[in-house]
N, CA, C and O of each residue as an XYZ file, in Angstrom:
908
protein
N       4.207     -7.594     45.115
C       3.287     -6.763     44.600
C       2.026     -5.905     46.095
O       1.400     -6.566     46.923
N       2.024     -4.599     45.995
C       1.875     -4.058     46.923
C      -0.130     -3.587     46.863
O      -0.535     -3.307     45.735
N      -0.781     -3.554     47.575
C      -2.632     -3.341     48.130
C      -2.579     -2.296     46.358
O      -3.132     -2.728     45.347
N      -1.922     -1.157     46.396
C      -1.937     -0.125     45.840
C      -1.703     -0.346     44.314
O      -2.452      0.131     43.462
N      -0.539     -1.154     44.017
C      -0.460     -1.536     42.670
C      -1.541     -2.396     42.318
O      -1.816     -2.289     41.123
N      -2.141     -3.086     42.843
C      -3.210     -4.097     42.760
C      -4.531     -3.511     42.369
O      -5.175     -3.853     41.377
N      -4.867     -2.626     43.211
C      -5.600     -1.822     43.213
C      -5.602     -0.645     41.823
O      -6.628     -0.223     41.290
N      -4.251     -0.290     41.450
C      -4.224      0.506     40.106
C      -4.428     -0.279     38.753
O      -4.651      0.207     37.644
N      -4.305     -1.576     39.097
C      -4.455     -2.606     37.994
C      -5.737     -2.894     37.548
O      -6.193     -3.034     36.413
N      -6.441     -2.982     39.121
C      -8.137     -3.140     38.643
C      -8.843     -1.661     37.669
O      -9.790     -1.703     36.884
N      -7.979     -0.406     38.071
C      -8.636      0.453     37.809
C      -8.405      0.966     36.554
O      -9.332      1.533     35.977
N      -7.060      0.840     35.907
C      -6.067      0.542     34.555
C      -7.498     -0.447     33.581
O      -8.108      0.046     32.632
N      -7.713     -1.668     34.062
C      -8.871     -2.561     34.064
C     -10.566     -1.450     33.476
O     -11.197     -1.308     32.428
N     -10.642     -0.989     34.709
C     -11.846     -0.448     34.394
C     -11.965      0.651     33.765
O     -13.151      0.947     33.621
N     -10.879      1.771     33.099
C     -10.241      2.494     32.435
C     -10.630      1.931     30.740
O     -11.210      2.679     29.952
N     -10.354      1.017     30.503
C      -9.925     -0.017     29.398
C     -11.091     -0.487     29.031
O     -11.318     -0.840     27.874
N     -12.234     -0.553     30.300
C     -13.789     -1.065     30.261
C     -14.753      0.133     29.626
O     -15.882      0.087     29.139
N     -13.892      1.141     29.825
C     -15.546      2.372     29.384
C     -15.409      2.367     27.517
O     -14.651      2.801     26.650
N     -16.895      1.441     27.653
C     -17.700      1.183     25.923
C     -17.596      2.547     25.435
O     -18.734      3.003     25.545
N     -16.683      3.608     24.861
C     -16.935      4.710     24.433
C     -17.517      4.357     22.923
O     -18.017      5.361     22.417
N     -17.559      3.542     22.335
C     -18.435      3.365     20.919
C     -19.747      2.841     21.307
O     -20.819      2.969     20.715
N     -19.536      2.350     22.187
C     -21.182      1.495     22.439
C     -22.210      2.728     22.917
O     -23.302      2.919     22.381
N     -21.583      3.672     24.207
C     -22.266      4.591     24.849
C     -22.654      6.017     23.662
O     -23.509      6.902     23.697
N     -21.739      5.732     22.845
C     -21.710      7.263     22.184
C     -22.547      6.918     20.905
O     -22.658      7.830     20.086
N     -23.153      5.716     20.624
C     -23.558      5.061     19.603
C     -25.135      5.153     19.748
O     -25.944      5.709     19.006
N     -25.406      4.185     21.355
C     -26.200      4.839     21.517
C     -27.264      5.571     22.269
O     -28.492      5.490     22.242
N     -26.271      6.450     23.078
C     -26.762      7.702     23.405
C     -27.200      9.000     22.605
O     -28.132      9.675     23.042
N     -26.624      9.313     21.586
C     -26.544     10.219     20.394
C     -27.291      9.704     19.186
O     -27.993     10.512     18.579
N     -27.218      8.364     18.735
C     -27.593      7.634     17.470
C     -28.549      6.751     18.058
O     -29.493      6.780     17.269
N     -28.849      5.954     19.035
C     -29.752      4.897     19.344
C     -29.422      3.768     18.687
O     -30.184      2.843     18.405
N     -27.853      3.894     18.363
C     -27.602      2.455     17.822
C     -26.375      1.445     18.417
O     -25.184      1.739     18.516
N     -26.801      0.610     18.655
C     -25.290     -0.102     19.535
C     -24.694     -0.921     18.089
O     -25.129     -1.924     17.523
N     -23.647     -0.134     17.807
C     -22.680     -0.675     16.870
C     -22.090     -1.835     16.688
O     -21.415     -2.135     15.703
N     -22.412     -2.783     17.983
C     -21.886     -4.068     17.774
C     -22.962     -4.792     16.585
O     -22.554     -5.640     15.792
N     -24.051     -4.417     16.610
C     -24.879     -4.709     15.908
C     -24.903     -4.614     14.523
O     -25.995     -4.712     13.964
N     -23.778     -4.420     13.791
C     -23.826     -3.126     12.690
C     -22.396     -3.567     12.197
O     -21.552     -3.968     12.999
N     -22.160     -3.478     10.854
C     -20.761     -3.063     10.559
C     -19.989     -4.634     10.965
O     -20.674     -5.656     10.915
N     -18.884     -4.676     11.263
C     -17.680     -5.812     11.742
C     -18.011     -6.625     13.146
O     -17.477     -7.663     13.539
N     -19.343     -5.626     13.968
C     -19.842     -6.554     14.829
C     -18.944     -5.893     16.604
O     -19.208     -6.097     17.789
N     -17.796     -5.030     15.843
C     -16.804     -4.463     17.301
C     -17.366     -3.036     18.078
O     -18.246     -2.266     17.693
N     -16.796     -2.996     18.916
C     -17.271     -1.848     19.798
C     -15.953     -0.991     19.805
O     -15.384     -0.747     20.869
N     -15.352     -0.418     18.277
C     -14.418     -0.056     18.157
C     -14.532      1.328     17.226
O     -15.589      1.460     16.610
N     -13.854      2.023     17.129
C     -13.319      3.351     16.141
C     -13.945      3.172     15.401
O     -15.076      3.639     15.265
N     -13.174      2.169     14.454
C     -13.592      1.944     12.953
C     -14.378      1.564     12.497
O     -14.642      1.886     11.339
N     -15.217      0.587     13.283
C     -16.492      0.528     13.092
C     -17.659      1.551     13.438
O     -18.659      1.673     12.731
N     -17.431      2.245     14.557
C     -17.796      3.499     14.715
C     -18.070      4.709     13.384
O     -19.036      5.383     13.027
N     -16.655      4.539     12.918
C     -16.712      5.581     11.384
C     -17.531      4.839     10.389
O     -18.347      5.554      9.807
N     -17.521      3.653     10.066
C     -18.127      3.005      8.858
C     -20.083      2.727      9.456
O     -20.969      2.657      8.605
N     -20.322      2.639     10.614
C     -21.550      2.977     10.822
C     -22.410      4.112     11.146
O     -23.563      4.470     10.903
N     -21.295      4.577     11.854
C     -22.177      6.229     12.262
C     -21.670      7.584     11.746
O     -22.359      8.603     11.707
N     -20.260      7.476     11.314
C     -19.431      8.614     10.225
C     -18.448      9.274     11.641
O     -18.349      8.865     12.798
N     -17.992     10.127     11.125
C     -16.879     10.697     11.868
C     -17.421     11.386     12.786
O     -16.712     11.615     13.766
N     -18.626     11.853     12.777
C     -19.011     13.130     14.265
C     -19.525     11.969     14.951
O     -20.376     12.338     15.759
N     -19.337     10.538     14.965
C     -19.339      9.895     16.346
C     -17.701      9.378     16.404
O     -16.931      9.646     17.327
N     -17.326      8.476     15.042
C     -16.115      7.953     14.723
C     -14.997      8.823     15.654
O     -14.457      8.336     16.648
N     -14.744     10.201     15.155
C     -13.971     10.862     16.224
C     -13.751     10.792     17.384
O     -12.669     10.487     17.886
N     -15.149     11.175     18.177
C     -14.693     11.558     19.647
C     -14.696      9.832     20.316
O     -14.078      9.570     21.348
N     -15.432      8.846     19.594
C     -14.716      7.296     20.024
C     -13.393      7.304     20.079
O     -12.801      6.992     21.112
N     -12.771      7.663     18.966
C     -11.025      7.149     18.262
C     -10.107      8.078     19.669
O      -9.163      7.652     20.335
N     -10.896      9.621     19.782
C     -10.085     10.251     20.645
C     -10.240      9.818     21.861
O      -9.337     10.122     22.641
N     -11.442      8.963     22.419
C     -11.892      8.323     24.089
C     -10.708      7.277     24.134
O      -9.876      7.089     25.022
N     -10.841      6.795     23.191
C     -10.465      5.062     23.043
C      -8.821      5.254     23.339
O      -8.263      4.823     24.348
N      -7.974      6.195     21.945
C      -7.164      6.528     22.818
C      -6.580      7.286     24.281
O      -5.576      6.933     24.900
N      -7.363      8.249     24.582
C      -7.331      8.511     25.833
C      -7.155      7.676     26.918
O      -6.346      7.919     27.813
N      -8.005      6.523     26.880
C      -8.433      5.429     27.793
C      -6.718      4.667     28.126
O      -6.034      4.601     29.147
N      -6.493      4.139     26.574
C      -5.094      3.878     27.050
C      -3.656      4.843     27.427
O      -2.688      4.310     27.969
N      -3.666      6.144     27.105
C      -2.812      7.308     27.980
C      -3.118      7.370     29.266
O      -2.154      7.515     30.018
N      -4.290      7.297     29.800
C      -4.465      7.718     30.960
C      -3.953      6.335     32.080
O      -3.318      6.441     33.129
N      -4.554      4.906     31.336
C      -3.902      4.107     32.114
C      -2.345      3.818     32.526
O      -1.910      3.211     33.505
N      -1.573      4.528     31.330
C      -0.631      3.928     31.634
C      -0.050      5.407     32.321
O       1.177      5.406     32.426
N      -0.599      6.427     32.713
C      -0.014      7.424     33.690
C      -0.814      6.741     34.940
O      -1.060      7.624     35.761
N      -1.075      6.060     35.166
C      -1.510      5.544     36.256
C      -0.047      5.564     37.140
O      -0.185      6.073     38.252
N       1.212      5.132     36.846
C       2.035      5.029     37.167
C       2.526      5.994     38.507
O       2.892      5.672     39.637
N       2.419      6.839     38.083
C       2.386      8.302     38.764
C       2.195      8.234     40.260
O       3.049      8.545     41.090
N       0.379      7.575     40.632
C       0.309      7.334     41.664
C       1.066      6.301     42.401
O       1.172      6.435     43.620
N       1.492      5.500     41.934
C       2.598      4.630     42.553
C       4.215      5.033     42.697
O       5.269      4.578     42.251
N       3.884      5.968     43.432
C       5.243      6.643     43.583
C       6.753      6.479     44.544
O       7.409      7.438     44.954
N       7.170      4.650     44.822
C       7.917      4.825     45.347
C       9.154      4.310     44.956
O      10.013      3.806     45.680
N       9.172      4.542     43.305
C      10.040      4.476     42.830
C      10.895      5.509     42.277
O      10.344      6.327     41.540
N      11.964      5.608     42.464
C      13.064      6.933     42.271
C      13.333      7.089     40.600
O      13.065      6.225     39.765
N      13.819      8.161     40.386
C      13.855      8.647     39.160
C      15.239      8.102     38.627
O      15.349      8.169     37.403
N      16.190      7.636     39.232
C      17.444      6.816     38.653
C      17.368      5.657     37.878
O      18.317      5.335     37.163
N      15.990      4.764     37.960
C      16.080      3.702     37.231
C      14.837      3.833     36.376
O      13.905      4.034     37.154
N      14.461      3.814     35.294
C      13.316      3.888     34.547
C      12.737      2.652     34.230
O      11.758      2.738     33.488
N      13.149      1.236     34.673
C      13.130     -0.182     34.239
C      11.455     -0.564     35.206
O      10.505     -1.143     34.679
N      11.478     -0.108     36.537
C      10.264     -0.279     37.351
C       9.001      0.793     36.778
O       7.819      0.492     36.609
N       9.554      1.918     36.579
C       8.338      2.774     35.883
C       7.683      1.769     34.558
O       6.494      1.469     34.450
N       8.697      1.390     33.692
C       7.992      0.893     32.246
C       7.315     -0.166     32.711
O       6.124     -0.241     32.409
N       7.912     -1.199     33.534
C       7.125     -2.552     33.739
C       5.681     -2.303     34.103
O       4.730     -2.875     33.570
N       5.587     -1.191     35.278
C       4.612     -0.831     35.776
C       3.543      0.041     34.635
O       2.322     -0.106     34.600
N       4.164      0.753     33.943
C       3.350      1.094     32.606
C       2.770      0.028     31.810
O       1.553      0.103     31.641
N       3.330     -0.858     31.335
C       3.376     -1.929     30.522
C       1.889     -2.542     30.948
O       0.789     -2.525     30.395
N       2.370     -3.076     32.162
C       0.949     -3.794     33.158
C      -0.138     -3.332     33.197
O      -1.122     -4.070     33.229
N      -0.259     -1.718     33.204
C      -1.438     -0.737     33.047
C      -1.781     -0.749     32.378
O      -2.960     -0.400     32.453
N      -1.237     -1.162     30.822
C      -1.373     -0.967     29.680
C      -2.071     -1.963     29.248
O      -3.097     -1.810     28.585
N      -1.555     -3.170     29.603
C      -1.999     -4.700     29.392
C      -3.181     -4.594     29.963
O      -4.016     -4.965     29.138
N      -3.687     -4.276     30.958
C      -5.034     -4.476     31.879
C      -5.951     -3.423     30.951
O      -6.926     -4.019     30.495
N      -5.905     -2.233     30.613
C      -6.728     -1.359     29.606
C      -6.929     -2.141     28.173
O      -7.993     -1.864     27.620
N      -6.411     -2.709     27.752
C      -6.323     -3.355     26.601
C      -7.279     -4.541     26.837
O      -8.225     -4.759     26.080
N      -6.994     -5.308     27.925
C      -8.134     -6.520     28.189
C      -9.098     -5.688     28.612
O     -10.106     -6.384     28.496
N      -9.507     -4.424     29.118
C     -10.765     -4.291     29.464
C     -11.322     -3.844     28.311
O     -12.535     -4.057     28.305
N     -10.778     -3.122     26.987
C     -11.470     -2.840     26.173
C     -11.933     -3.910     25.458
O     -13.098     -3.962     25.065
N     -10.804     -5.112     25.172
C     -11.620     -6.121     24.409
C     -12.885     -6.743     25.127
O     -13.887     -7.118     24.517
N     -12.736     -6.798     26.337
C     -13.883     -7.698     27.734
C     -14.386     -6.832     28.073
O     -14.262     -6.939     29.293
N     -15.018     -5.797     27.861
C     -15.683     -4.586     28.678
C     -16.462     -5.014     29.905
O     -17.341     -5.813     29.582
N     -16.435     -4.725     31.343
C     -17.403     -5.322     32.030
C     -18.651     -4.644     32.235
O     -19.636     -5.094     32.820
N     -18.466     -3.095     31.496
C     -19.540     -2.401     31.058
C     -20.441     -2.354     29.844
O     -21.243     -1.554     29.363
N     -19.912     -3.684     29.522
C     -20.781     -3.763     28.139
C     -20.723     -5.234     27.774
O     -20.504     -5.538     26.601
N     -20.872     -6.003     28.536
C     -21.288     -7.317     28.570
C     -20.142     -8.278     27.775
O     -20.321     -9.208     26.988
N     -18.959     -7.712     28.268
C     -17.576     -8.180     27.774
C     -17.379     -8.443     26.062
O     -16.646     -9.255     25.498
N     -18.325     -7.436     25.479
C     -18.134     -7.515     24.052
C     -17.562     -6.588     23.306
O     -18.185     -6.206     22.315
N     -16.371     -6.064     23.578
C     -15.511     -4.626     23.121
C     -15.081     -4.729     21.788
O     -15.631     -5.286     20.838
N     -14.345     -4.304     21.831
C     -13.267     -4.356     19.721
C     -12.188     -4.895     20.670
O     -12.067     -5.347     21.809
N     -10.984     -4.397     18.836
C      -9.906     -4.952     18.795
C      -8.747     -4.393     19.948
O      -7.673     -4.941     20.194
N      -9.177     -3.397     20.447
C      -8.071     -2.436     21.342
C      -6.809     -1.426     20.528
O      -5.950     -0.793     21.143
N      -6.957     -1.470     19.026
C      -6.146     -0.862     18.110
C      -6.060      0.954     18.760
O      -5.077      1.693     18.813
N      -7.284      1.179     19.117
C      -6.678      2.662     19.261
C      -6.543      3.028     21.369
O      -6.128      4.121     21.756
N      -6.870      2.172     22.149
C      -6.309      1.863     22.985
C      -4.647      1.678     23.032
O      -3.898      2.391     23.699
N      -4.269      0.655     22.247
C      -2.839      0.402     22.008
C      -2.259      1.889     21.675
O      -1.489      2.396     22.491
N      -2.559      2.486     20.677
C      -2.470      3.664     20.391
C      -2.106      4.635     21.608
O      -1.202      5.459     21.471
N      -2.572      4.563     22.383
C      -2.535      5.433     23.655
C      -1.650      5.077     24.370
O      -0.997      5.869     25.049
N      -1.424      3.580     24.351
C      -0.221      3.142     25.366
C       1.105      3.220     25.018
O       2.074      3.425     25.749
N       1.041      2.981     23.464
C       2.496      3.245     22.796
C       2.667      4.540     22.948
O       3.581      4.751     23.745
N       2.105      5.666     22.461
C       2.385      6.981     22.641
C       2.684      7.200     23.604
O       3.782      7.756     23.587
N       1.969      6.960     25.373
C       2.604      7.183     26.198
C       4.078      6.568     26.632
O       4.859      7.183     27.358
N       4.336      5.250     26.071
C       5.406      4.707     26.578
C       6.660      4.844     25.607
O       7.752      5.021     26.146
N       6.597      4.781     24.320
C       7.512      5.104     23.539
C       7.035      6.312     22.513
O       7.158      5.955     21.342
N       6.582      7.492     22.648
C       6.414      8.389     21.468
C       7.007      8.091     20.285
O       6.230      7.937     19.343
N       8.333      7.949     20.038
C       9.012      8.418     18.718
C       8.617      7.055     18.135
O       8.409      7.168     16.927
N       8.479      6.060     18.494
C       8.241      4.661     17.488
C       6.593      4.574     17.056
O       6.087      4.088     16.045
N       6.018      5.180     18.124
C       4.709      5.315     18.020
C       4.074      5.910     17.173
O       3.097      5.505     16.543
N       4.742      7.168     17.101
C       4.770      8.067     15.376
C       4.841      7.761     14.081
O       4.205      8.031     13.062
N       6.551      6.603     14.623
C       6.282      5.871     13.468
C       5.637      5.073     12.826
O       5.765      4.999     11.604
N       4.863      4.360     13.463
C       4.264      3.158     13.782
C       2.410      4.062     12.949
O       1.739      3.465     12.107
N       2.145      5.057     13.336
C       1.371      6.101     13.329
C       1.609      6.366     11.877
O       0.726      5.845     11.196
N       2.489      6.991     11.193
C       2.710      7.481      9.861
C       2.697      6.244      9.249
O       1.840      6.165      8.369
N       3.138      5.584      9.363
C       3.013      4.149      8.660
C       1.544      3.443      8.109
O       1.044      2.898      7.125
N       1.312      3.782      9.205
C      -0.572      3.108      9.679
C      -1.490      4.078      8.319
O      -2.230      3.724      7.401
N      -0.876      5.655      8.877
C      -1.763      6.347      7.824
C      -1.546      6.680      6.625
O      -2.389      7.297      5.975
N      -0.522      6.368      6.199
C       0.285      5.823      4.612
C      -0.409      4.924      4.150
O      -0.977      5.191      3.091
N      -0.618      3.603      4.726
C      -1.477      2.509      4.334
C      -2.802      2.571      4.297
O      -3.344      1.743      3.565
N      -3.662      3.516      5.031
C      -4.577      3.648      5.180
C      -5.315      5.141      4.151
O      -6.511      5.193      3.868
N      -4.546      5.950      3.841
C      -4.475      6.797      2.947
C      -4.810      5.780      1.419
O      -5.820      5.873      0.721
N      -3.949      5.091      1.258
C      -3.505      5.003     -0.078
C      -4.423      3.392     -0.443
O      -4.694      3.102     -1.609
N      -4.801      2.503      0.699
C      -5.377      1.443      0.422
C      -7.146      1.323      0.970
O      -8.028      0.502      0.718
N      -7.101      2.658      1.877
C      -8.762      3.099      2.146
C      -9.110      1.687      3.554
O     -10.051      1.575      4.339
N      -7.656      0.680      3.304
C      -8.019     -0.625      4.489
C      -7.253     -0.503      5.773
O      -6.066     -0.820      5.853
N      -8.247      0.156      7.190
C      -7.591      0.300      8.161
C      -6.806     -0.876      9.025
O      -5.829     -0.729      9.759
N      -7.655     -2.288      8.658
C      -7.017     -3.504      8.981
C      -5.923     -3.802      8.229
O      -5.141     -4.539      8.830
N      -5.600     -3.506      7.175
C      -3.839     -3.424      6.740
C      -3.071     -2.692      7.570
O      -2.224     -3.110      8.358
N      -3.399     -1.596      7.363
C      -2.658     -0.461      7.903
C      -2.123     -0.554      9.777
O      -1.105     -0.113     10.310
N      -3.200     -1.248     10.319
C      -3.359     -1.790     11.499
C      -2.307     -2.641     11.554
O      -1.556     -2.483     12.517
N      -2.028     -3.569     10.723
C      -2.023     -4.743     10.973
C       0.077     -4.133     10.396
O       0.952     -4.765     10.987
N       0.291     -3.652      9.945
C       1.339     -3.196      9.373
C       1.740     -2.261      9.914
O       2.954     -2.291      9.713
N       1.475     -1.298     10.574
C       1.758     -0.489     11.952
C       2.602     -1.428     13.080
O       3.744     -1.413     13.539
N       1.245     -2.351     13.286
C       1.599     -3.074     14.833
C       2.968     -4.083     14.585
O       3.784     -4.196     15.500
N       3.167     -4.821     13.263
C       4.316     -5.393     12.833
C       5.322     -4.420     12.957
O       6.223     -4.732     13.736
N       5.429     -3.215     12.348
C       6.514     -2.497     12.555
C       6.855     -1.986     13.637
O       7.953     -1.428     13.638
N       6.122     -1.994     14.805
C       6.245     -1.233     16.179
C       7.465     -2.001     16.734
O       8.438     -1.314     17.047
N       7.529     -3.180     16.876
C       8.874     -3.639     17.459
C       9.993     -3.740     16.851
O      11.006     -4.000     17.500
N      10.029     -3.585     15.710
C      10.960     -3.215     14.762
C      11.534     -1.978     14.952
O      12.738     -1.821     15.154
N      10.401     -0.748     14.874
C      11.426     -0.037     15.492
C      11.582      0.340     16.666
O      12.173      1.418     16.612
N      11.301     -0.060     18.132
C      11.914     -0.119     18.974
C      13.422     -0.493     18.973
O      14.371      0.233     19.269
N      13.430     -1.810     18.565
C      14.670     -2.533     18.783
C      15.516     -2.153     17.337
O      16.735     -2.321     17.293
N      15.014     -1.806     16.564
C      16.441     -1.477     15.196
C      17.057      0.022     15.268
O      18.214      0.437     15.346
N      15.473      0.815     15.195
C      15.491      2.082     14.804
C      16.098      2.674     16.309
O      17.216      3.181     16.403
N      15.402      2.556     17.153
C      15.682      3.344     18.592
C      16.521      2.686     19.096
O      17.273      3.257     19.886
N      16.756      0.848     18.756
C      17.485      0.549     19.809
C      17.154      0.532     21.328
O      17.957      0.896     22.187
N      16.067      0.139     21.548
C      15.660      0.105     23.070
C      16.267     -0.741     24.030
O      16.101     -1.930     23.759
N      16.923     -0.521     25.074
C      17.472     -1.736     25.784
C      16.572     -2.346     27.009
O      16.677     -3.361     27.699
N      15.777     -1.422     26.969
C      14.644     -2.291     28.397
C      13.884     -3.377     27.441
O      13.340     -3.286     26.340
N      14.114     -4.548     28.450
C      14.046     -5.880     27.845
C      12.236     -5.485     27.752
O      11.577     -5.286     26.732
N      11.903     -5.473     28.797
C      10.118     -5.526     29.236
C       9.369     -4.965     28.054
O       8.307     -5.441     27.655
N      10.235     -3.487     27.283
C       9.703     -3.132     26.161
C       9.779     -3.475     24.884
O       8.961     -3.123     24.035
N      10.619     -4.076     24.711
C      10.829     -5.296     23.511
C       9.940     -6.355     23.721
O       9.145     -6.601     22.814
N       9.916     -7.143     24.912
C       8.581     -7.777     24.580
C       7.078     -7.750     24.510
O       6.185     -8.434     24.010
N       7.189     -6.688     25.214
C       5.932     -5.694     25.119
C       5.176     -5.327     24.057
O       3.961     -5.345     23.864
N       6.469     -4.860     23.140
C       6.292     -4.426     21.521
C       6.032     -6.083     20.671
O       5.147     -6.401     19.877
N       6.644     -6.514     20.962
C       6.520     -7.908     20.079
C       5.112     -8.478     20.227
O       4.597     -9.006     19.242
N       4.396     -8.406     21.475
C       3.190     -8.941     21.775
C       2.260     -8.461     21.339
O       1.305     -9.026     20.804
N       2.538     -6.693     21.625
C       1.739     -5.709     20.711
C       1.019     -6.678     18.877
O      -0.106     -6.967     18.469
N       2.299     -6.830     18.377
C       2.438     -6.899     17.271
C       1.724     -8.277     16.750
O       1.037     -8.363     15.732
N       2.080     -9.512     17.812
C       1.189    -10.435     18.231
C      -0.331    -10.477     17.873
O      -1.067    -11.013     17.044
N      -0.395     -9.763     18.770
C      -1.836     -9.576     18.976
C      -2.452     -8.592     18.205
O      -3.675     -8.703     18.294
N      -2.160     -7.824     17.601
C      -2.883     -7.348     16.479
C      -3.205     -8.617     15.468
O      -4.219     -9.314     15.488
N      -2.228     -8.715     14.703
C      -2.129     -9.920     14.284
C      -3.295    -10.776     14.175
O      -4.030    -10.937     13.201
N      -3.363    -11.459     15.686
C      -4.561    -12.490     16.143
C      -5.418    -11.854     15.767
O      -6.043    -12.362     14.837
N      -5.783    -10.791     16.141
C      -7.226     -9.815     16.520
C      -7.896    -10.155     15.298
O      -9.004    -10.686     15.215
N      -7.030     -9.757     14.212
C      -7.480     -9.099     12.661
C      -7.577    -10.863     11.856
O      -7.865    -11.031     10.671
N      -7.392    -11.520     12.428
C      -7.551    -13.070     11.330
C      -8.766    -12.866     10.498
O      -8.634    -12.979      9.279
N      -9.855    -12.599     10.962
C     -10.956    -12.037      9.679
C     -10.715    -11.294      9.272
O     -10.180    -11.682      8.233
N     -10.692    -10.223      9.297
C      -9.843     -9.349      8.701
C      -9.041     -9.632      7.410
O      -9.283     -9.257      6.263
N      -7.900    -10.482      7.941
C      -7.101    -11.112      6.873
C      -7.429    -11.754      5.909
O      -6.831    -11.627      4.841
N      -8.782    -12.857      6.118
C      -9.177    -13.348      5.739
C      -9.708    -12.899      4.455
O      -9.560    -13.475      3.377
N     -10.554    -11.452      4.753
C     -11.224    -10.817      4.093
C     -10.232    -10.096      2.926
O     -10.574     -9.927      1.756
N      -9.195     -9.787      3.387
C      -8.477     -9.073      2.648
C      -7.989    -10.185      1.211
O      -8.224     -9.961      0.023
N      -7.305    -11.317      1.765
C      -7.406    -12.116      0.792
C      -7.935    -12.396     -0.127
O      -7.421    -12.557     -1.234
N      -9.030    -12.503      0.154
C     -10.813    -12.822     -0.775
C     -11.053    -11.509     -1.351
O     -11.889    -11.571     -2.252
N     -10.612    -10.370     -1.140
C     -10.453     -8.896     -1.888
C     -12.007     -8.539     -1.227
O     -12.633     -7.754     -1.940
N     -12.563     -8.880     -0.276
C     -13.975     -8.449      0.559
C     -13.940     -7.480      1.274
O     -14.848     -6.703      0.979
N     -13.147     -7.040      2.319
C     -12.453     -6.244      3.135
C     -13.501     -4.962      2.812
O     -13.855     -4.604      1.689
N     -13.830     -4.473      3.876
C     -14.667     -3.183      4.112
C     -13.496     -1.822      4.185
O     -12.395     -1.788      4.735
N     -14.026     -1.051      3.615
C     -13.046      0.077      3.166
C     -13.367      1.213      3.927
O     -14.577      1.415      4.033
N     -12.758      1.864      4.382
C     -13.167      3.105      5.237
C     -12.721      4.311      4.817
O     -11.691      4.477      4.164
N     -13.611      5.320      5.242
C     -13.155      6.589      4.314
C     -13.714      7.606      5.520
O     -14.931      7.775      5.588
N     -12.906      8.230      6.396
C     -12.841      8.991      7.253
C     -13.214     10.193      7.047
O     -13.271     10.985      7.988
N     -13.406     10.407      6.289
C     -13.284     11.972      5.989
C     -15.038     12.104      4.859
O     -15.514     13.108      4.330
N     -15.535     10.749      4.859
C     -16.303     10.523      3.616
C     -18.070     10.927      4.904
O     -18.134     11.470      6.006
N     -19.114     10.351      4.038
C     -20.192     10.463      4.797
C     -20.782      9.261      5.867
O     -20.508      8.076      5.673
N     -21.571      9.680      6.942
C     -21.732      8.661      7.259
C     -22.217      7.349      6.560
O     -23.088      7.459      5.696
N     -21.689      6.044      6.887
C     -22.222      4.652      6.738
C     -23.694      4.834      6.314
O     -24.509      5.609      6.814
N     -23.904      3.846      5.152
C     -25.289      3.485      4.738
C     -25.966      2.962      5.714
O     -27.170      3.216      5.693
N     -25.416      2.031      6.934
C     -26.312      1.663      7.198
C     -26.848      2.416      8.947
O     -27.521      1.915      9.847
N     -26.434      3.257      8.873
C     -26.979      4.257      9.891
C     -28.311      4.803      9.314
O     -29.357      4.937      9.949
N     -28.023      5.212      7.500
C     -29.306      5.580      6.911
C     -30.082      4.886      6.955
O     -31.230      5.174      7.290
N     -29.591      3.470      6.547
C     -31.244      2.897      6.191
C     -31.729      2.238      7.694
O     -32.827      1.684      7.647
N     -30.951      2.233      9.195
C     -31.813      2.543     10.088
C     -32.607      3.278      9.811
O     -33.621      2.875      9.241
N     -32.462      4.396     10.064
C     -33.045      5.913     10.074
C     -34.710      5.429      9.152
O     -35.810      5.259      9.678
N     -34.396      5.329      7.884
C     -35.401      5.197      7.020
C     -36.247      4.425      7.357
O     -37.418      4.785      7.241
N     -35.849      2.697      8.051
C     -36.589      2.126      8.897
C     -37.751      2.130      9.628
O     -38.747      1.415      9.524
N     -37.273      3.811     11.036
C     -37.892      3.909     11.939
C     -38.560      4.821     11.266
O     -39.774      4.749     11.452
N     -38.181      5.727     10.491
C     -39.759      6.614      9.543
C     -40.461      5.892      9.006
O     -41.642      6.236      8.971
N     -40.059      4.510      8.314
C     -41.449      4.183      8.267
C     -42.161      3.495      8.829
O     -43.330      3.358      8.468
N     -41.547      2.756     10.070
C     -42.404      1.782     11.180
C     -43.442      3.169     11.637
O     -44.658      3.010     11.746
N     -42.774      4.523     11.880
C     -43.334      5.725     12.794
C     -44.889      6.077     11.546
O     -46.083      6.206     11.817
N     -44.290      6.125     10.437
C     -45.406      6.183      9.352
C     -46.738      5.757      9.233
O     -47.836      6.247      8.971
N     -46.039      4.208      9.641
C     -47.444      3.331      9.545
C     -48.503      3.563     11.101
O     -49.585      2.985     11.204
């Protein structure tokens, strides 16, 4: 492992650590989304708390973080084009650091999100066909049930199946990574699974109005000002 690779691993973590949900919420709405809704600094909670005008930019930024981290591999140019395995291994290492950064962001007191959107950016960059299949499954479940968590869980579990069974990927590290992704998503959604089983999980309407939490906060601020 060269100094350049170590430096790029750190840079990938820093990219993942950019707390887009926290910064967008505080800068444009004066709200820390971690104090409301599910308490996660992610796109889903931003949609719930602040609505689509804040949620869409956060979602795109989180996806971009993962994609940019993966593409740091092109700054490490000592590998040739004949063997894709070294490239794939480095991409997955950079992606892993980006996800760790999103979950434990150095710029937001190590209180981040679950890393789903960042993972989407990573898998889109590593294996676009399998990623698009998982994304289609996620959207299907989200549209039919309105549960982001349920869609994320099923899409995450399906990803290694698409990698191994549908596209028959031969790169072992990618097969292992996809399996780790599935396990990680299930582990980070334990509370969501419990709420789903109890039938009290929050639903998300991506194209609905802003969540009532934001409206309540603004009403409280108006009341305080009027006093």
